[in-house]
N, C-alpha and C positions, 0 to 999 in steps of 0.2 A: 421895670418889668418890661418884658418884650414879647410881642405875640405872633406864634407861628400859625397861618391859616393852612390846613390843609385841605385841598379842593379834588375831589374824586370826580367820576364820571355822572354821580347823581347832581350835579352842578350842572353841565349842560344839558343834562334831561330835563331840570326844572326850568329850561329855557326854551324848549321845545325842538330842541335839538335831537334826530334820530341816532344818537354814537352809542348803541347799547350792540354788545356783540352779535345779539339777536337781529337787530337792527340792520348790521352787516353781511349776515348770513342771508337774510330775507332779499337783501337787495343782489347780493352776489349771484346768489340761485337765479331770481326773476330775470337779473339782466343776463345771464348765459343763456336762459332758455329761449327769451325772446331773439338776441342775437342770432342762435341757432336757427329758428324758424323762419328768419329774415335773411338768411344767407344763402350764396349763389350755392353752397357744398348740400343745401338740406333738397332732399329727393334725388339727388345724383346718383347714392349707393343704396342698398338696401341689403340689411343682413339677418339673417335667418336665428329666432333663439326659441327653444323647446317651450319655455315657459311663456312667453309672448307673442310669437309667431315674426313675422317680417316688420322689421323696424328701420328707422332712420336714425343714425346712431351719431354722435358728438364723440370722438374720442381723444382730440386732441389737449384736452383741457387737463390739468394735471392734478384737481381736485374732486372734478365730480363726472359722473358720465351720465349723458342721458340718451334713451332709449324710447323713441317715439315711435307709435305702430303706425305701419304705411296706412292702415284704412281710417286714422284720425286725422280728421283735417286740421290745418294751421286754425282758423278761426274758433272751431270750437273747442282747440286749447285755449287760446287767446281770452275765448267766454268764459271758460271754467276758472281762470287764473285772475282774472278781474275783480272776484269775488272775495279773493283772499289778501289780506293785509297784514299778517303779520308770519312769522318764520314758522311756528309749530304748525297753523292751517296752512299753508303752501305746502312745505316738506311731508306732512304726512298725505295731502293729498297725491302727491308725484310720488313718493314712496310706496304708498299702498296700491298704484296703478303700476308699478313698475317699471316708470319712467324715469325716476331718478334714484343712483346709487352713488355712494363715495369710495374715492379710492385712496385716502387714507383713513386708518382706523381711529384716529383724533376725532374727523368729522363724525363717524358713528356714535363716538362715546358722548360726544358734546352734543348730538340729537337727542339721545336717550336722556341726559340730563335735563335736556329741554322739555320734552315731554313730561316725564315722570315726577321734576322738580320746578320745572320753569323757572330754570335759572342757568347762565352760562357762565364761566371762567375758562376763558382759552388756554389762559398761563397756567392754573393748576390744571386742567386736563393735560397740557402739554408735559408738563411736571412727570404726573400718573405714571402716563405713558412710556415716559423716558426710561422711568426706572423699573417699569416691566421688560423693558428691552435689554436693559442690564444685567439683571438678575436672569433673564434668560438665555444672555448671552449671543443676542440676536445682534446683527450690523443695525447702527442707529444714523450714517451718513444719509440713506436716502429719507428717511423718517427727518432727518433735520431740512434736507432741501426741501422740501413739500412745506413743512411748518415755516420757510422762509419764505416760499412763494405766498402762502396764506398771511403774512407778515405784508407782503408786498401789496396784496389787493387790500387789506383795512387800510393801509395808508393811502391807496388810491380812493377809497370809499371816503377816508374822512377828508380827507381832501376836497370832495366834491360837497359834503357837508359843511365844510369849515367858509365856504365861498359862497354858503347863503346866509350866513350869521349878518353880513353889514346889512344884506339886503331884509332879513328879517327884523333886526334894530330899526331900521330908517322906515320901514312902513309900519311899524308899532310904537312909535318914538313918545306919545302919550303914555302906552303902557310900559315902557320903557323906565320913564319918570317915576312911574307909580311903582314898579319893581323896586328903585333905586330907594325913593324914601321910605317904603316901609320894608326893605330888609337888607340892603350892601351899606347902605350910609353907614351904620355903626361897626360895620365888620372891618374896614378897611379903613379907618381913619384915627390917628392916633387920642385926638380930643372925642372923648364920647361922653354920655352918660355915666358910667363905670366910674366908680371910686378909686379902683386905680390907677395911676398915669401910666399910658403905655407910650414908650420911649420909640420904637423900632417895629414895625412890621416886616415882615418876610410872607409871602405867599407862596406855598410849597405845593406847587400845580402838577398833579399825576395825569392830566390829562395833554395828550398832544395838539390839540386846539387853540385857538386867540380866541376863544367867548368873550376872557373877563380884559384882555389888551382894549377890544373892539366898543366891549360898553364903558370902559375908564376914558377911551378916546371921545365917544359920543356924550356920555355924561360924566365929567373927570370925577371919581369918587376918591382919587388922593394920587395926583399927577408926578410924586416921588414913589408910589407903590412898587418894591422889589417884588417880580414875579419869576419863580425859581420854575422853569419846567425841568424837573428832576430826569424826568426819563425822555428829553430831548422835545423836538416840537416837528409840526408840520413845514414849516421853511426850511428844514436841512433833514432831510429823509434819512440819512446817516447817521444823524444824533441819535435817532428815536431807541429804544432801549425796550423790547420786547420779549418775556421770556417770564422765569422763575427767579423769586428773590428771597428764599428762604432757606440760611444755612443751618438752622437749629432744626430741619425735618432730621427724622430718625433715619431716613435713608441717603441723606446726603452725602456721605461717606462714599456710597457707593461710587460716585462718580469719580472718585478718585483712583479706582482701580484697573480702569483701561489705561493703555500704555500711550495712548493718542488724548488730544485734548477736543476733540471732536462731542463731546458728552457738554463741553462748557459752553458749546456755542451760544447756546438760549440762556447763560444764566447771566443776571442781572451784576451781579458783583465784577465780572470779567470786562465791564462797559463804564463802570464808574469814573476809571481811572483816565478816560480818556477825554471826558469833559471837566469843567470846573463847577459843575452845580451840587455834586455832593459836599466838594470841598467847600463852597459857601454856605450848603447846610450845615457841616460840621462847624463852621467858626462861627454861624448865628447862635447854633445851640450852646455853644461852650463860652460865650461871651457876657451870657446876664442872665438871671432868671427869666424865665420865660410862662405862659398861658400858651395853649394850645387849641385852635376851634376847629372841627371837623366836619366839613360838608359835603355830604356825597361821596364818602368813602367808606368802602365797605370794612374798612381792617383787618382786613383777610391775610391769608398765610403768603400769598404773593408776593408781598412788598413784608413779609415780617422781619428780616433782618435790619431795614433801613428804619421802620417805625418802632423796633425795639431799640435804636438807637436815641431816637426823641422822649419814648413814653418812660424809659426805665433811667432817664439820664436826671441828675438830681438834680439838675436844675428847673428841670420840670414843674412847675407845682400846680397846674390845675388843666382837666380836659375836660371842654366844653361841646358837648355832641349835640348838633343840629340835625332834626329828625322831617320826615317826610309829611308827618300828620300831625296836626293840631290836636284832632282828639281822639289820637291812639298813641300809645306808646312802642308800641311792638318793633317799631324801626330803630327806636332808641335801645329798647332791651336786646335786640338783634347785636347790634354794635358792641354792648355792653358784655354779651357773651364771648363774642369777638376777641375782644380784648382779654376779658377773663382767662380766654382758652391758649392764647400765645403768647401774651405779657404779663410778668411774674410780680415787678415792681410798680404796679398802677392803683393801689389799695390807699383810697385819700383822695386821688388826684381827682376821680371822675368825679364832675358836680352832677348834682340829680338832677331827674326829668324836669324839662320845665315848657308848658306848653307853646308858649310864645317862642321858643329856639326851634321856630320852622323855618325848613327851606322852603321859601314861598316860590310858588310856580310863576313863571312869565305868563301871562294871560295871552291866548292865542287867537281868543274870538272877542 
């Protein structure tokens, strides 16, 4: 029996790393606002708008527009935004005061989802808007260009977060030892307390960061651990696959209706053949029976095609879901619902809820 450990963003979040889409958008908006207020261009030109009056305007950003009223002092704005530490709070303040607007419809959609549902998935929102463009026969090249710029900004942000991992770990070495002994030790080692002997382990890492590699270097979990960054990694930005991956969606065939290939620019399938990661995965899951561990991955539709190959493979014998809260089964149920909605042949494979299968957070204080 082999083991496939699927790691999603929830794993990095458990380490205290701010790697969610909301963290990224919060950082992007706040960084651009502060840089604009501190720039030589600020104050040189004034533009009049009937809804807000005379403003200093940031125009050259591809994703957002900032309009700061002429009467508003820089210090007062900096004081105001100092109180906000989440995307929802910061964006609501800026939008309600008409300081911020988005230049791409995708970000408006993402904002509404964040406010109404407290949830963001940029890849799913990108695809939904792409299908809307195709159905209405609107050109999509400009939309894709802006999405590409958003991708580059996300990579830039995650690089800054990834560089913090070593400092976080070295400064909290004692806590990392505790994190290792209470959580990681049994996940990535072949000889564990389970009755079934595990021959080989592959980590299918959906994150672009190197958090697991850095932990394994500081406190060796498994020196021979194979970590497959299925969607690329931050050391090679060209390897990063970012987009949509559900070929089973009812509207997916609409992508084939266009004469150009522009609509496939950010579909994941297009890029799997460029790198060996998907081939390595296929080789692993077709070599022997295997069990699946899921840590911090939502199992949603943005990776449906890939996960379908894993979950519905006859060699997949069990699916063990690790959840956020030892005292609540809600996260476990959410993942079961996602798997039940999108994957047919998983009956009997999903192991029952176990309160001990918790993703232990790395204590930050």
